[in-house]
C-alpha positions, -999 to 999 in steps of 0.1 A, spaced: -300 -642 -103 -312 -618 -129 -328 -595 -103 -295 -593 -85 -277 -584 -117 -302 -556 -124 -298 -543 -88 -261 -544 -92 -262 -525 -125 -285 -499 -110 -262 -494 -80 -231 -492 -103 -249 -466 -125 -259 -446 -94 -223 -447 -81 -210 -435 -114 -235 -407 -115 -227 -396 -80 -189 -397 -87 -194 -376 -118 -214 -350 -98 -187 -351 -70 -158 -344 -94 -174 -323 -122 -209 -313 -112 -223 -282 -95 -207 -279 -61 -180 -304 -71 -144 -304 -61 -134 -279 -88 -158 -253 -75 -148 -259 -39 -111 -253 -48 -120 -222 -67 -140 -209 -37 -112 -217 -13 -88 -196 -35 -113 -168 -35 -117 -169 2 -79 -169 8 -76 -139 -16 -104 -121 2 -88 -128 36 -55 -113 24 -73 -83 11 -92 -79 44 -60 -82 64 -44 -53 44 -75 -32 48 -76 -39 85 -40 -27 88 -48 4 68 -79 11 90 -58 6 122 -33 31 109 -60 56 100 -77 51 134 -44 58 152 -39 89 131 -74 101 139 -68 95 176 -35 113 175 -51 143 157 -80 144 183 -57 141 213 -31 167 208 -18 197 189 16 182 180 1 160 153 -20 189 139 11 211 139 32 185 122 6 180 95 2 217 90 39 222 87 44 192 63 14 195 41 7 232 41 41 247 47 30 267 77 56 282 101 53 298 135 57 335 141 94 344 146 107 313 127 128 315 96 118 293 67 146 277 47 138 258 15 164 233 5 164 225 -32 184 195 -41 186 197 -79 218 191 -100 205 214 -128 208 245 -106 243 260 -112 262 272 -81 264 309 -75 295 327 -87 320 338 -60 310 375 -65 275 367 -53 286 348 -22 277 363 12 312 357 25 333 389 21 365 369 18 351 350 -12 341 383 -28 377 397 -23 392 365 -38 369 368 -68 380 404 -74 416 394 -70 413 367 -96 397 389 -123 422 403 -147 
C-alpha cells in the first residue's frame, strides 16, 4: 500500500510539473499565442507588400511596353510639353488678388474700367 502511495505521489508531482511547463514554461501557451499574433501581423504586412510589389510590377511592365506611360510620367513629374503645345499653369490660391479691370485682355472690360474712373 505504501508503494502505491509513493507511485501515486510521484505521478501527481510529474503531472503538476508537466502542467506548469505547459502553461507557463518555455514553449507554453503564452508563447504560442504571442507567436500566433506575430505571425498574423507578419502575414498582414506581407499582404500589403505583395500588393505594393504587384502595383510596381504593373507600372514597370507599362513603362516597358509603351510610350504612353513614359509620356504621362514625363508630363506629370517633369512638366514636359510637346513642340507646338501651349502650357497653362493653373494656380488655385485664394491669396492671389484678381487682376484689375484695366489689365484684363477683354477690350470691353478695359472700356468699362475707363468709363468708371472719375
